[in-house]
N, C-alpha and C positions, 0 to 999 in steps of 0.2 A: 772742355775746361781752359781755364784762365792763367795766363802768362805768370812768370814768377820772374820776378826782375831782384838783383842784388844792386847793391847800389853799398856803393866803396868809398867814405866821405865821411873825414874825422870831425868835421863842425857838426852837431846835435841841432842845431837850427837850421840848417839847412837841409837836413837828412829830414829829419819831420817836417818841412815843409814838401820836399817831394816825394814821400811815403803817402803822405795826409792828398795830394794833388792823385795820384799814381791807383792808390786804393778808393781814389773816388770812380776810378775810372774799371776799378774790379781787377784790378793788377794784384797780386802776391805781391808784397815787397820784401826783402830782407836786408838786413842791413851790418856794415863791421864797418870799424871805426877806424883802419888801418889796415894799412896795404898787405901783410902777413895774414891777417886772418880774414880778411877775404878773399885770397886766396886757398887760404884753407879751406872756408865755404863754398868758397867755387866749386873744388877738388870734392870735395862729403856730398855736396848737391847741387848738381851742373845746374843752372838755371837757365833761362830761355833769351835772356839779357844783361849785360851787365852795365851798369853805370859808375865811371869810375872818375871820380875828384883824381883832380893830378896833384896837388901839392899836400901830399899825406905827412904825418909827423915820422915816419919810420923807414919806410921804402917810396919811392915817388912814382908817380903813374906811370909814366913813361915803360919803367923798372916791371910793375905791376902788369902791363898791358904785354911786353916781350915774356915775360917769366908765365901767364895764363896760355898765351900763344905756343909755349915749347910744350903744353901739355895735350896728353893726345886727345884725353875727352873734352876736351876745354875748347881746343883750336876752329869749332865750328861756331862756338856761341857768339852775338857779336857784341862789339864793346863800343860804348861812346862815354868820348871822355866827358868830362861836364866842369868846367873850370874856370876863374876868373884870369887866367893865361891868355888875353885875347890879341896879341901884339902879332903883327908880320910876324907870318912864319910858326908859330905854335900851334895852329893846325894841323900844316905839313909835318911839325913834329911829332904830334898826337898820331897822324896815320898812319908817320913810320914807323912808330914804336908798335902796331900791330893794332888801334881803336879803328873801328869801320867807321863812324861818323865821331863829329865836335861839336858841342854846344856848349856855349862862353855866360857865364853867370855876369850881370843877373839876370836868371831865370826869365821865361816869357812861358807861362802854363800851356799857352796852347801849342806853342813852340814845340814844346817838351811832349805832349802829347801825340804830335801829328809825326814826332821824329820815333818816339817810341814804336806807336801803330806801325810802323814801315820797317821797323827794323824784327820787331816779333813775327807779322807777316811774312817775312823774306826769307 
């Protein structure tokens, strides 16, 4: 059975690129356009992995990660931050909020595929 990945991303172009790239590798991809709907989707249908943009329009990704980690049924689901925030300390801030991995935009598809594969097998 293929892994289900929830991508929480407000930019439709970024979302489409990642969805296509992951579907090409056989993953089922769900999408949420903001933090609140992402949390709701994760609670209703816990995925195998959550990809999380940090700069969301309603709740920032750091807070989304903290809320996901506080939910009993989602505590063990890996979260990978995908963000344009690539300054010194941004990766550490994402990890401190509860993310398991961090990848900077613009995405390199091979790096995305490798990171996703490692997290869904863990």
